[in-house]
mmCIF file of the N, C-alpha and C atoms, coordinates in Angstrom:
data_MODEL
# 
_entry.id   MODEL 
# 
loop_
_atom_site.group_PDB 
_atom_site.id 
_atom_site.type_symbol 
_atom_site.label_atom_id 
_atom_site.label_alt_id 
_atom_site.label_comp_id 
_atom_site.label_asym_id 
_atom_site.label_entity_id 
_atom_site.label_seq_id 
_atom_site.pdbx_PDB_ins_code 
_atom_site.Cartn_x 
_atom_site.Cartn_y 
_atom_site.Cartn_z 
_atom_site.occupancy 
_atom_site.B_iso_or_equiv 
_atom_site.pdbx_formal_charge 
_atom_site.auth_seq_id 
_atom_site.auth_comp_id 
_atom_site.auth_asym_id 
_atom_site.auth_atom_id 
_atom_site.pdbx_PDB_model_num 
ATOM 1   N N  . UNK A 1 1  ? -25.423 -67.156 -16.043 1.00 0.00 ? 1  UNK A N  1 
ATOM 2   C CA . UNK A 1 1  ? -25.790 -65.817 -15.639 1.00 0.00 ? 1  UNK A CA 1 
ATOM 3   C C  . UNK A 1 1  ? -24.910 -65.393 -14.467 1.00 0.00 ? 1  UNK A C  1 
ATOM 4   N N  . UNK A 1 2  ? -24.350 -64.194 -14.527 1.00 0.00 ? 2  UNK A N  1 
ATOM 5   C CA . UNK A 1 2  ? -23.437 -63.707 -13.489 1.00 0.00 ? 2  UNK A CA 1 
ATOM 6   C C  . UNK A 1 2  ? -24.226 -63.235 -12.284 1.00 0.00 ? 2  UNK A C  1 
ATOM 7   N N  . UNK A 1 3  ? -23.656 -63.498 -11.117 1.00 0.00 ? 3  UNK A N  1 
ATOM 8   C CA . UNK A 1 3  ? -24.273 -63.016 -9.884  1.00 0.00 ? 3  UNK A CA 1 
ATOM 9   C C  . UNK A 1 3  ? -24.018 -61.532 -9.733  1.00 0.00 ? 3  UNK A C  1 
ATOM 10  N N  . UNK A 1 4  ? -24.998 -60.839 -9.196  1.00 0.00 ? 4  UNK A N  1 
ATOM 11  C CA . UNK A 1 4  ? -24.851 -59.411 -8.944  1.00 0.00 ? 4  UNK A CA 1 
ATOM 12  C C  . UNK A 1 4  ? -24.114 -59.231 -7.625  1.00 0.00 ? 4  UNK A C  1 
ATOM 13  N N  . UNK A 1 5  ? -23.085 -58.389 -7.638  1.00 0.00 ? 5  UNK A N  1 
ATOM 14  C CA . UNK A 1 5  ? -22.278 -58.123 -6.441  1.00 0.00 ? 5  UNK A CA 1 
ATOM 15  C C  . UNK A 1 5  ? -23.059 -57.236 -5.489  1.00 0.00 ? 5  UNK A C  1 
ATOM 16  N N  . UNK A 1 6  ? -23.198 -57.690 -4.258  1.00 0.00 ? 6  UNK A N  1 
ATOM 17  C CA . UNK A 1 6  ? -23.864 -56.884 -3.241  1.00 0.00 ? 6  UNK A CA 1 
ATOM 18  C C  . UNK A 1 6  ? -22.841 -55.951 -2.627  1.00 0.00 ? 6  UNK A C  1 
ATOM 19  N N  . UNK A 1 7  ? -23.187 -54.673 -2.555  1.00 0.00 ? 7  UNK A N  1 
ATOM 20  C CA . UNK A 1 7  ? -22.241 -53.689 -2.036  1.00 0.00 ? 7  UNK A CA 1 
ATOM 21  C C  . UNK A 1 7  ? -22.123 -53.800 -0.522  1.00 0.00 ? 7  UNK A C  1 
ATOM 22  N N  . UNK A 1 8  ? -20.899 -53.634 -0.070  1.00 0.00 ? 8  UNK A N  1 
ATOM 23  C CA . UNK A 1 8  ? -20.648 -53.625 1.367   1.00 0.00 ? 8  UNK A CA 1 
ATOM 24  C C  . UNK A 1 8  ? -21.035 -52.259 1.921   1.00 0.00 ? 8  UNK A C  1 
ATOM 25  N N  . UNK A 1 9  ? -21.208 -52.144 3.233   1.00 0.00 ? 9  UNK A N  1 
ATOM 26  C CA . UNK A 1 9  ? -21.502 -50.830 3.821   1.00 0.00 ? 9  UNK A CA 1 
ATOM 27  C C  . UNK A 1 9  ? -20.426 -49.790 3.497   1.00 0.00 ? 9  UNK A C  1 
ATOM 28  N N  . UNK A 1 10 ? -19.173 -50.233 3.418   1.00 0.00 ? 10 UNK A N  1 
ATOM 29  C CA . UNK A 1 10 ? -18.077 -49.313 3.082   1.00 0.00 ? 10 UNK A CA 1 
ATOM 30  C C  . UNK A 1 10 ? -18.214 -48.806 1.653   1.00 0.00 ? 10 UNK A C  1 
ATOM 31  N N  . UNK A 1 11 ? -18.584 -49.703 0.736   1.00 0.00 ? 11 UNK A N  1 
ATOM 32  C CA . UNK A 1 11 ? -18.765 -49.306 -0.666  1.00 0.00 ? 11 UNK A CA 1 
ATOM 33  C C  . UNK A 1 11 ? -19.948 -48.338 -0.799  1.00 0.00 ? 11 UNK A C  1 
ATOM 34  N N  . UNK A 1 12 ? -21.031 -48.631 -0.073  1.00 0.00 ? 12 UNK A N  1 
ATOM 35  C CA . UNK A 1 12 ? -22.199 -47.747 -0.091  1.00 0.00 ? 12 UNK A CA 1 
ATOM 36  C C  . UNK A 1 12 ? -21.837 -46.372 0.450   1.00 0.00 ? 12 UNK A C  1 
ATOM 37  N N  . UNK A 1 13 ? -21.045 -46.327 1.516   1.00 0.00 ? 13 UNK A N  1 
ATOM 38  C CA . UNK A 1 13 ? -20.629 -45.052 2.100   1.00 0.00 ? 13 UNK A CA 1 
ATOM 39  C C  . UNK A 1 13 ? -19.748 -44.278 1.121   1.00 0.00 ? 13 UNK A C  1 
ATOM 40  N N  . UNK A 1 14 ? -18.865 -44.987 0.422   1.00 0.00 ? 14 UNK A N  1 
ATOM 41  C CA . UNK A 1 14 ? -17.976 -44.337 -0.544  1.00 0.00 ? 14 UNK A CA 1 
ATOM 42  C C  . UNK A 1 14 ? -18.781 -43.748 -1.702  1.00 0.00 ? 14 UNK A C  1 
ATOM 43  N N  . UNK A 1 15 ? -19.777 -44.481 -2.169  1.00 0.00 ? 15 UNK A N  1 
ATOM 44  C CA . UNK A 1 15 ? -20.630 -43.997 -3.259  1.00 0.00 ? 15 UNK A CA 1 
ATOM 45  C C  . UNK A 1 15 ? -21.421 -42.769 -2.798  1.00 0.00 ? 15 UNK A C  1 
ATOM 46  N N  . UNK A 1 16 ? -21.959 -42.826 -1.590  1.00 0.00 ? 16 UNK A N  1 
ATOM 47  C CA . UNK A 1 16 ? -22.723 -41.696 -1.047  1.00 0.00 ? 16 UNK A CA 1 
ATOM 48  C C  . UNK A 1 16 ? -21.835 -40.466 -0.908  1.00 0.00 ? 16 UNK A C  1 
ATOM 49  N N  . UNK A 1 17 ? -20.601 -40.669 -0.444  1.00 0.00 ? 17 UNK A N  1 
ATOM 50  C CA . UNK A 1 17 ? -19.661 -39.561 -0.285  1.00 0.00 ? 17 UNK A CA 1 
ATOM 51  C C  . UNK A 1 17 ? -19.341 -38.940 -1.645  1.00 0.00 ? 17 UNK A C  1 
ATOM 52  N N  . UNK A 1 18 ? -19.126 -39.777 -2.649  1.00 0.00 ? 18 UNK A N  1 
ATOM 53  C CA . UNK A 1 18 ? -18.814 -39.287 -3.987  1.00 0.00 ? 18 UNK A CA 1 
ATOM 54  C C  . UNK A 1 18 ? -19.990 -38.487 -4.561  1.00 0.00 ? 18 UNK A C  1 
ATOM 55  N N  . UNK A 1 19 ? -21.204 -38.996 -4.368  1.00 0.00 ? 19 UNK A N  1 
ATOM 56  C CA . UNK A 1 19 ? -22.383 -38.279 -4.871  1.00 0.00 ? 19 UNK A CA 1 
ATOM 57  C C  . UNK A 1 19 ? -22.537 -36.936 -4.173  1.00 0.00 ? 19 UNK A C  1 
ATOM 58  N N  . UNK A 1 20 ? -22.268 -36.898 -2.860  1.00 0.00 ? 20 UNK A N  1 
ATOM 59  C CA . UNK A 1 20 ? -22.352 -35.653 -2.105  1.00 0.00 ? 20 UNK A CA 1 
ATOM 60  C C  . UNK A 1 20 ? -21.338 -34.638 -2.637  1.00 0.00 ? 20 UNK A C  1 
ATOM 61  N N  . UNK A 1 21 ? -20.103 -35.102 -2.906  1.00 0.00 ? 21 UNK A N  1 
ATOM 62  C CA . UNK A 1 21 ? -19.069 -34.218 -3.453  1.00 0.00 ? 21 UNK A CA 1 
ATOM 63  C C  . UNK A 1 21 ? -19.477 -33.691 -4.828  1.00 0.00 ? 21 UNK A C  1 
ATOM 64  N N  . UNK A 1 22 ? -20.085 -34.549 -5.639  1.00 0.00 ? 22 UNK A N  1 
ATOM 65  C CA . UNK A 1 22 ? -20.527 -34.125 -6.964  1.00 0.00 ? 22 UNK A CA 1 
ATOM 66  C C  . UNK A 1 22 ? -21.632 -33.081 -6.877  1.00 0.00 ? 22 UNK A C  1 
ATOM 67  N N  . UNK A 1 23 ? -22.588 -33.283 -5.953  1.00 0.00 ? 23 UNK A N  1 
ATOM 68  C CA . UNK A 1 23 ? -23.664 -32.299 -5.764  1.00 0.00 ? 23 UNK A CA 1 
ATOM 69  C C  . UNK A 1 23 ? -23.093 -30.970 -5.294  1.00 0.00 ? 23 UNK A C  1 
ATOM 70  N N  . UNK A 1 24 ? -22.137 -31.031 -4.344  1.00 0.00 ? 24 UNK A N  1 
ATOM 71  C CA . UNK A 1 24 ? -21.525 -29.810 -3.820  1.00 0.00 ? 24 UNK A CA 1 
ATOM 72  C C  . UNK A 1 24 ? -20.791 -29.065 -4.935  1.00 0.00 ? 24 UNK A C  1 
ATOM 73  N N  . UNK A 1 25 ? -20.046 -29.791 -5.763  1.00 0.00 ? 25 UNK A N  1 
ATOM 74  C CA . UNK A 1 25 ? -19.307 -29.169 -6.868  1.00 0.00 ? 25 UNK A CA 1 
ATOM 75  C C  . UNK A 1 25 ? -20.275 -28.549 -7.879  1.00 0.00 ? 25 UNK A C  1 
ATOM 76  N N  . UNK A 1 26 ? -21.390 -29.242 -8.146  1.00 0.00 ? 26 UNK A N  1 
ATOM 77  C CA . UNK A 1 26 ? -22.374 -28.716 -9.095  1.00 0.00 ? 26 UNK A CA 1 
ATOM 78  C C  . UNK A 1 26 ? -23.026 -27.442 -8.550  1.00 0.00 ? 26 UNK A C  1 
ATOM 79  N N  . UNK A 1 27 ? -23.385 -27.428 -7.255  1.00 0.00 ? 27 UNK A N  1 
ATOM 80  C CA . UNK A 1 27 ? -23.975 -26.233 -6.651  1.00 0.00 ? 27 UNK A CA 1 
ATOM 81  C C  . UNK A 1 27 ? -22.990 -25.070 -6.652  1.00 0.00 ? 27 UNK A C  1 
ATOM 82  N N  . UNK A 1 28 ? -21.723 -25.371 -6.367  1.00 0.00 ? 28 UNK A N  1 
ATOM 83  C CA . UNK A 1 28 ? -20.696 -24.328 -6.352  1.00 0.00 ? 28 UNK A CA 1 
ATOM 84  C C  . UNK A 1 28 ? -20.548 -23.707 -7.747  1.00 0.00 ? 28 UNK A C  1 
ATOM 85  N N  . UNK A 1 29 ? -20.539 -24.560 -8.767  1.00 0.00 ? 29 UNK A N  1 
ATOM 86  C CA . UNK A 1 29 ? -20.422 -24.071 -10.147 1.00 0.00 ? 29 UNK A CA 1 
ATOM 87  C C  . UNK A 1 29 ? -21.647 -23.241 -10.524 1.00 0.00 ? 29 UNK A C  1 
ATOM 88  N N  . UNK A 1 30 ? -22.842 -23.707 -10.140 1.00 0.00 ? 30 UNK A N  1 
ATOM 89  C CA . UNK A 1 30 ? -24.060 -22.957 -10.443 1.00 0.00 ? 30 UNK A CA 1 
ATOM 90  C C  . UNK A 1 30 ? -24.041 -21.593 -9.767  1.00 0.00 ? 30 UNK A C  1 
ATOM 91  N N  . UNK A 1 31 ? -23.593 -21.545 -8.531  1.00 0.00 ? 31 UNK A N  1 
ATOM 92  C CA . UNK A 1 31 ? -23.504 -20.281 -7.803  1.00 0.00 ? 31 UNK A CA 1 
ATOM 93  C C  . UNK A 1 31 ? -22.528 -19.347 -8.498  1.00 0.00 ? 31 UNK A C  1 
ATOM 94  N N  . UNK A 1 32 ? -21.364 -19.875 -8.874  1.00 0.00 ? 32 UNK A N  1 
ATOM 95  C CA . UNK A 1 32 ? -20.350 -19.072 -9.566  1.00 0.00 ? 32 UNK A CA 1 
ATOM 96  C C  . UNK A 1 32 ? -20.896 -18.558 -10.904 1.00 0.00 ? 32 UNK A C  1 
ATOM 97  N N  . UNK A 1 33 ? -21.593 -19.414 -11.641 1.00 0.00 ? 33 UNK A N  1 
ATOM 98  C CA . UNK A 1 33 ? -22.165 -19.012 -12.931 1.00 0.00 ? 33 UNK A CA 1 
ATOM 99  C C  . UNK A 1 33 ? -23.226 -17.933 -12.744 1.00 0.00 ? 33 UNK A C  1 
ATOM 100 N N  . UNK A 1 34 ? -24.060 -18.082 -11.714 1.00 0.00 ? 34 UNK A N  1 
ATOM 101 C CA . UNK A 1 34 ? -25.104 -17.089 -11.452 1.00 0.00 ? 34 UNK A CA 1 
ATOM 102 C C  . UNK A 1 34 ? -24.497 -15.744 -11.068 1.00 0.00 ? 34 UNK A C  1 
ATOM 103 N N  . UNK A 1 35 ? -23.433 -15.758 -10.273 1.00 0.00 ? 35 UNK A N  1 
ATOM 104 C CA . UNK A 1 35 ? -22.774 -14.516 -9.901  1.00 0.00 ? 35 UNK A CA 1 
ATOM 105 C C  . UNK A 1 35 ? -22.180 -13.830 -11.121 1.00 0.00 ? 35 UNK A C  1 
ATOM 106 N N  . UNK A 1 36 ? -21.633 -14.630 -12.037 1.00 0.00 ? 36 UNK A N  1 
ATOM 107 C CA . UNK A 1 36 ? -21.023 -14.063 -13.241 1.00 0.00 ? 36 UNK A CA 1 
ATOM 108 C C  . UNK A 1 36 ? -22.076 -13.403 -14.131 1.00 0.00 ? 36 UNK A C  1 
ATOM 109 N N  . UNK A 1 37 ? -23.307 -13.918 -14.099 1.00 0.00 ? 37 UNK A N  1 
ATOM 110 C CA . UNK A 1 37 ? -24.363 -13.368 -14.934 1.00 0.00 ? 37 UNK A CA 1 
ATOM 111 C C  . UNK A 1 37 ? -24.898 -12.050 -14.387 1.00 0.00 ? 37 UNK A C  1 
ATOM 112 N N  . UNK A 1 38 ? -24.777 -11.857 -13.090 1.00 0.00 ? 38 UNK A N  1 
ATOM 113 C CA . UNK A 1 38 ? -25.311 -10.649 -12.460 1.00 0.00 ? 38 UNK A CA 1 
ATOM 114 C C  . UNK A 1 38 ? -24.368 -9.483  -12.685 1.00 0.00 ? 38 UNK A C  1 
ATOM 115 N N  . UNK A 1 39 ? -24.796 -8.329  -12.218 1.00 0.00 ? 39 UNK A N  1 
ATOM 116 C CA . UNK A 1 39 ? -23.983 -7.132  -12.348 1.00 0.00 ? 39 UNK A CA 1 
ATOM 117 C C  . UNK A 1 39 ? -22.694 -7.270  -11.542 1.00 0.00 ? 39 UNK A C  1 
ATOM 118 N N  . UNK A 1 40 ? -21.740 -6.392  -11.813 1.00 0.00 ? 40 UNK A N  1 
ATOM 119 C CA . UNK A 1 40 ? -20.471 -6.396  -11.091 1.00 0.00 ? 40 UNK A CA 1 
ATOM 120 C C  . UNK A 1 40 ? -20.741 -6.122  -9.617  1.00 0.00 ? 40 UNK A C  1 
ATOM 121 N N  . UNK A 1 41 ? -20.181 -6.958  -8.767  1.00 0.00 ? 41 UNK A N  1 
ATOM 122 C CA . UNK A 1 41 ? -20.377 -6.800  -7.333  1.00 0.00 ? 41 UNK A CA 1 
ATOM 123 C C  . UNK A 1 41 ? -19.368 -5.810  -6.771  1.00 0.00 ? 41 UNK A C  1 
ATOM 124 N N  . UNK A 1 42 ? -19.868 -4.839  -6.006  1.00 0.00 ? 42 UNK A N  1 
ATOM 125 C CA . UNK A 1 42 ? -19.032 -3.822  -5.386  1.00 0.00 ? 42 UNK A CA 1 
ATOM 126 C C  . UNK A 1 42 ? -19.506 -3.590  -3.959  1.00 0.00 ? 42 UNK A C  1 
ATOM 127 N N  . UNK A 1 43 ? -18.618 -3.010  -3.151  1.00 0.00 ? 43 UNK A N  1 
ATOM 128 C CA . UNK A 1 43 ? -19.017 -2.512  -1.841  1.00 0.00 ? 43 UNK A CA 1 
ATOM 129 C C  . UNK A 1 43 ? -18.137 -1.318  -1.512  1.00 0.00 ? 43 UNK A C  1 
ATOM 130 N N  . UNK A 1 44 ? -18.198 -0.853  -0.283  1.00 0.00 ? 44 UNK A N  1 
ATOM 131 C CA . UNK A 1 44 ? -17.430 0.343   0.084   1.00 0.00 ? 44 UNK A CA 1 
ATOM 132 C C  . UNK A 1 44 ? -15.923 0.118   0.050   1.00 0.00 ? 44 UNK A C  1 
ATOM 133 N N  . UNK A 1 45 ? -15.486 -1.123  0.095   1.00 0.00 ? 45 UNK A N  1 
ATOM 134 C CA . UNK A 1 45 ? -14.055 -1.417  0.085   1.00 0.00 ? 45 UNK A CA 1 
ATOM 135 C C  . UNK A 1 45 ? -13.569 -1.896  -1.285  1.00 0.00 ? 45 UNK A C  1 
ATOM 136 N N  . UNK A 1 46 ? -14.404 -2.681  -1.972  1.00 0.00 ? 46 UNK A N  1 
ATOM 137 C CA . UNK A 1 46 ? -13.976 -3.293  -3.225  1.00 0.00 ? 46 UNK A CA 1 
ATOM 138 C C  . UNK A 1 46 ? -14.668 -2.673  -4.437  1.00 0.00 ? 46 UNK A C  1 
ATOM 139 N N  . UNK A 1 47 ? -13.856 -2.271  -5.417  1.00 0.00 ? 47 UNK A N  1 
ATOM 140 C CA . UNK A 1 47 ? -14.345 -1.804  -6.705  1.00 0.00 ? 47 UNK A CA 1 
ATOM 141 C C  . UNK A 1 47 ? -14.965 -2.980  -7.460  1.00 0.00 ? 47 UNK A C  1 
ATOM 142 N N  . UNK A 1 48 ? -14.299 -4.141  -7.374  1.00 0.00 ? 48 UNK A N  1 
ATOM 143 C CA . UNK A 1 48 ? -14.772 -5.360  -8.024  1.00 0.00 ? 48 UNK A CA 1 
ATOM 144 C C  . UNK A 1 48 ? -14.563 -6.522  -7.078  1.00 0.00 ? 48 UNK A C  1 
ATOM 145 N N  . UNK A 1 49 ? -15.633 -7.203  -6.719  1.00 0.00 ? 49 UNK A N  1 
ATOM 146 C CA . UNK A 1 49 ? -15.534 -8.384  -5.865  1.00 0.00 ? 49 UNK A CA 1 
ATOM 147 C C  . UNK A 1 49 ? -15.467 -9.594  -6.785  1.00 0.00 ? 49 UNK A C  1 
ATOM 148 N N  . UNK A 1 50 ? -14.299 -10.241 -6.795  1.00 0.00 ? 50 UNK A N  1 
ATOM 149 C CA . UNK A 1 50 ? -14.090 -11.392 -7.669  1.00 0.00 ? 50 UNK A CA 1 
ATOM 150 C C  . UNK A 1 50 ? -14.721 -12.655 -7.097  1.00 0.00 ? 50 UNK A C  1 
ATOM 151 N N  . UNK A 1 51 ? -14.810 -12.721 -5.780  1.00 0.00 ? 51 UNK A N  1 
ATOM 152 C CA . UNK A 1 51 ? -15.382 -13.904 -5.151  1.00 0.00 ? 51 UNK A CA 1 
ATOM 153 C C  . UNK A 1 51 ? -15.320 -13.785 -3.648  1.00 0.00 ? 51 UNK A C  1 
ATOM 154 N N  . UNK A 1 52 ? -15.582 -14.895 -3.007  1.00 0.00 ? 52 UNK A N  1 
ATOM 155 C CA . UNK A 1 52 ? -15.591 -14.945 -1.550  1.00 0.00 ? 52 UNK A CA 1 
ATOM 156 C C  . UNK A 1 52 ? -14.799 -16.155 -1.071  1.00 0.00 ? 52 UNK A C  1 
ATOM 157 N N  . UNK A 1 53 ? -14.078 -15.986 0.044   1.00 0.00 ? 53 UNK A N  1 
ATOM 158 C CA . UNK A 1 53 ? -13.346 -17.103 0.629   1.00 0.00 ? 53 UNK A CA 1 
ATOM 159 C C  . UNK A 1 53 ? -14.337 -18.080 1.238   1.00 0.00 ? 53 UNK A C  1 
ATOM 160 N N  . UNK A 1 54 ? -13.859 -19.252 1.632   1.00 0.00 ? 54 UNK A N  1 
ATOM 161 C CA . UNK A 1 54 ? -14.743 -20.234 2.241   1.00 0.00 ? 54 UNK A CA 1 
ATOM 162 C C  . UNK A 1 54 ? -15.332 -19.711 3.544   1.00 0.00 ? 54 UNK A C  1 
ATOM 163 N N  . UNK A 1 55 ? -14.661 -18.746 4.164   1.00 0.00 ? 55 UNK A N  1 
ATOM 164 C CA . UNK A 1 55 ? -15.167 -18.136 5.384   1.00 0.00 ? 55 UNK A CA 1 
ATOM 165 C C  . UNK A 1 55 ? -16.133 -16.986 5.121   1.00 0.00 ? 55 UNK A C  1 
ATOM 166 N N  . UNK A 1 56 ? -16.336 -16.627 3.856   1.00 0.00 ? 56 UNK A N  1 
ATOM 167 C CA . UNK A 1 56 ? -17.293 -15.596 3.495   1.00 0.00 ? 56 UNK A CA 1 
ATOM 168 C C  . UNK A 1 56 ? -16.709 -14.207 3.281   1.00 0.00 ? 56 UNK A C  1 
ATOM 169 N N  . UNK A 1 57 ? -15.388 -14.052 3.415   1.00 0.00 ? 57 UNK A N  1 
ATOM 170 C CA . UNK A 1 57 ? -14.758 -12.742 3.218   1.00 0.00 ? 57 UNK A CA 1 
ATOM 171 C C  . UNK A 1 57 ? -14.599 -12.464 1.718   1.00 0.00 ? 57 UNK A C  1 
ATOM 172 N N  . UNK A 1 58 ? -14.954 -11.257 1.264   1.00 0.00 ? 58 UNK A N  1 
ATOM 173 C CA . UNK A 1 58 ? -14.806 -10.934 -0.151  1.00 0.00 ? 58 UNK A CA 1 
ATOM 174 C C  . UNK A 1 58 ? -13.338 -10.702 -0.525  1.00 0.00 ? 58 UNK A C  1 
ATOM 175 N N  . UNK A 1 59 ? -13.023 -10.944 -1.785  1.00 0.00 ? 59 UNK A N  1 
ATOM 176 C CA . UNK A 1 59 ? -11.698 -10.595 -2.309  1.00 0.00 ? 59 UNK A CA 1 
ATOM 177 C C  . UNK A 1 59 ? -11.870 -10.065 -3.715  1.00 0.00 ? 59 UNK A C  1 
ATOM 178 N N  . UNK A 1 60 ? -10.924 -9.234  -4.123  1.00 0.00 ? 60 UNK A N  1 
ATOM 179 C CA . UNK A 1 60 ? -10.992 -8.660  -5.458  1.00 0.00 ? 60 UNK A CA 1 
ATOM 180 C C  . UNK A 1 60 ? -10.118 -7.430  -5.566  1.00 0.00 ? 60 UNK A C  1 
ATOM 181 N N  . UNK A 1 61 ? -10.550 -6.443  -6.356  1.00 0.00 ? 61 UNK A N  1 
ATOM 182 C CA . UNK A 1 61 ? -9.803  -5.220  -6.609  1.00 0.00 ? 61 UNK A CA 1 
ATOM 183 C C  . UNK A 1 61 ? -10.412 -4.109  -5.762  1.00 0.00 ? 61 UNK A C  1 
ATOM 184 N N  . UNK A 1 62 ? -9.578  -3.459  -4.953  1.00 0.00 ? 62 UNK A N  1 
ATOM 185 C CA . UNK A 1 62 ? -10.084 -2.387  -4.093  1.00 0.00 ? 62 UNK A CA 1 
ATOM 186 C C  . UNK A 1 62 ? -10.198 -1.086  -4.875  1.00 0.00 ? 62 UNK A C  1 
ATOM 187 N N  . UNK A 1 63 ? -10.978 -0.166  -4.303  1.00 0.00 ? 63 UNK A N  1 
ATOM 188 C CA . UNK A 1 63 ? -11.106 1.165   -4.904  1.00 0.00 ? 63 UNK A CA 1 
ATOM 189 C C  . UNK A 1 63 ? -9.739  1.842   -4.949  1.00 0.00 ? 63 UNK A C  1 
ATOM 190 N N  . UNK A 1 64 ? -8.965  1.672   -3.880  1.00 0.00 ? 64 UNK A N  1 
ATOM 191 C CA . UNK A 1 64 ? -7.637  2.285   -3.793  1.00 0.00 ? 64 UNK A CA 1 
ATOM 192 C C  . UNK A 1 64 ? -6.727  1.776   -4.910  1.00 0.00 ? 64 UNK A C  1 
ATOM 193 N N  . UNK A 1 65 ? -6.772  0.478   -5.174  1.00 0.00 ? 65 UNK A N  1 
ATOM 194 C CA . UNK A 1 65 ? -5.961  -0.089  -6.251  1.00 0.00 ? 65 UNK A CA 1 
ATOM 195 C C  . UNK A 1 65 ? -6.354  0.488   -7.613  1.00 0.00 ? 65 UNK A C  1 
ATOM 196 N N  . UNK A 1 66 ? -7.602  0.880   -7.748  1.00 0.00 ? 66 UNK A N  1 
ATOM 197 C CA . UNK A 1 66 ? -8.077  1.481   -8.995  1.00 0.00 ? 66 UNK A CA 1 
ATOM 198 C C  . UNK A 1 66 ? -7.777  2.979   -9.053  1.00 0.00 ? 66 UNK A C  1 
ATOM 199 N N  . UNK A 1 67 ? -7.296  3.535   -7.934  1.00 0.00 ? 67 UNK A N  1 
ATOM 200 C CA . UNK A 1 67 ? -7.021  4.969   -7.895  1.00 0.00 ? 67 UNK A CA 1 
ATOM 201 C C  . UNK A 1 67 ? -8.290  5.795   -7.798  1.00 0.00 ? 67 UNK A C  1 
ATOM 202 N N  . UNK A 1 68 ? -9.321  5.199   -7.220  1.00 0.00 ? 68 UNK A N  1 
ATOM 203 C CA . UNK A 1 68 ? -10.613 5.872   -7.110  1.00 0.00 ? 68 UNK A CA 1 
ATOM 204 C C  . UNK A 1 68 ? -11.064 5.928   -5.659  1.00 0.00 ? 68 UNK A C  1 
ATOM 205 N N  . UNK A 1 69 ? -11.956 6.872   -5.379  1.00 0.00 ? 69 UNK A N  1 
ATOM 206 C CA . UNK A 1 69 ? -12.628 6.916   -4.090  1.00 0.00 ? 69 UNK A CA 1 
ATOM 207 C C  . UNK A 1 69 ? -13.864 6.040   -4.222  1.00 0.00 ? 69 UNK A C  1 
ATOM 208 N N  . UNK A 1 70 ? -14.336 5.467   -3.114  1.00 0.00 ? 70 UNK A N  1 
ATOM 209 C CA . UNK A 1 70 ? -15.527 4.617   -3.217  1.00 0.00 ? 70 UNK A CA 1 
ATOM 210 C C  . UNK A 1 70 ? -16.672 5.300   -3.955  1.00 0.00 ? 70 UNK A C  1 
ATOM 211 N N  . UNK A 1 71 ? -17.219 4.559   -4.915  1.00 0.00 ? 71 UNK A N  1 
ATOM 212 C CA . UNK A 1 71 ? -18.355 4.943   -5.743  1.00 0.00 ? 71 UNK A CA 1 
ATOM 213 C C  . UNK A 1 71 ? -18.056 6.072   -6.722  1.00 0.00 ? 71 UNK A C  1 
ATOM 214 N N  . UNK A 1 72 ? -16.768 6.443   -6.876  1.00 0.00 ? 72 UNK A N  1 
ATOM 215 C CA . UNK A 1 72 ? -16.397 7.458   -7.865  1.00 0.00 ? 72 UNK A CA 1 
ATOM 216 C C  . UNK A 1 72 ? -16.572 6.868   -9.261  1.00 0.00 ? 72 UNK A C  1 
ATOM 217 N N  . UNK A 1 73 ? -17.072 7.655   -10.168 1.00 0.00 ? 73 UNK A N  1 
ATOM 218 C CA . UNK A 1 73 ? -17.312 7.214   -11.539 1.00 0.00 ? 73 UNK A CA 1 
ATOM 219 C C  . UNK A 1 73 ? -15.977 7.146   -12.289 1.00 0.00 ? 73 UNK A C  1 
ATOM 220 N N  . UNK A 1 74 ? -15.790 6.113   -13.099 1.00 0.00 ? 74 UNK A N  1 
ATOM 221 C CA . UNK A 1 74 ? -14.565 5.993   -13.886 1.00 0.00 ? 74 UNK A CA 1 
ATOM 222 C C  . UNK A 1 74 ? -14.395 7.160   -14.854 1.00 0.00 ? 74 UNK A C  1 
ATOM 223 N N  . UNK A 1 75 ? -15.468 7.642   -15.412 1.00 0.00 ? 75 UNK A N  1 
ATOM 224 C CA . UNK A 1 75 ? -15.419 8.729   -16.376 1.00 0.00 ? 75 UNK A CA 1 
ATOM 225 C C  . UNK A 1 75 ? -14.902 10.015  -15.732 1.00 0.00 ? 75 UNK A C  1 
ATOM 226 N N  . UNK A 1 76 ? -15.242 10.255  -14.472 1.00 0.00 ? 76 UNK A N  1 
ATOM 227 C CA . UNK A 1 76 ? -14.815 11.467  -13.795 1.00 0.00 ? 76 UNK A CA 1 
ATOM 228 C C  . UNK A 1 76 ? -13.317 11.490  -13.560 1.00 0.00 ? 76 UNK A C  1 
ATOM 229 N N  . UNK A 1 77 ? -12.698 10.335  -13.510 1.00 0.00 ? 77 UNK A N  1 
ATOM 230 C CA . UNK A 1 77 ? -11.277 10.241  -13.164 1.00 0.00 ? 77 UNK A CA 1 
ATOM 231 C C  . UNK A 1 77 ? -10.363 10.471  -14.381 1.00 0.00 ? 77 UNK A C  1 
ATOM 232 N N  . UNK A 1 78 ? -10.902 10.422  -15.579 1.00 0.00 ? 78 UNK A N  1 
ATOM 233 C CA . UNK A 1 78 ? -10.070 10.565  -16.786 1.00 0.00 ? 78 UNK A CA 1 
ATOM 234 C C  . UNK A 1 78 ? -9.766  11.993  -17.104 1.00 0.00 ? 78 UNK A C  1 
# 
């Protein structure tokens, strides 16, 4: 019968770190999936908010890039 290898503190720390990274990646994916399911995100600056930087700043397509004024209807512009 083979002896079971006892993990060293370093191995335990590495496993814990890996599990933490996996949980973080899973939460990030769930958040991204939930945002995709919701309505298109907009604000006074962005026509479409594609996402947020790690610092929380939004990024995406601005109203100006779309050739629209904030909250202008697409149908009115045609």
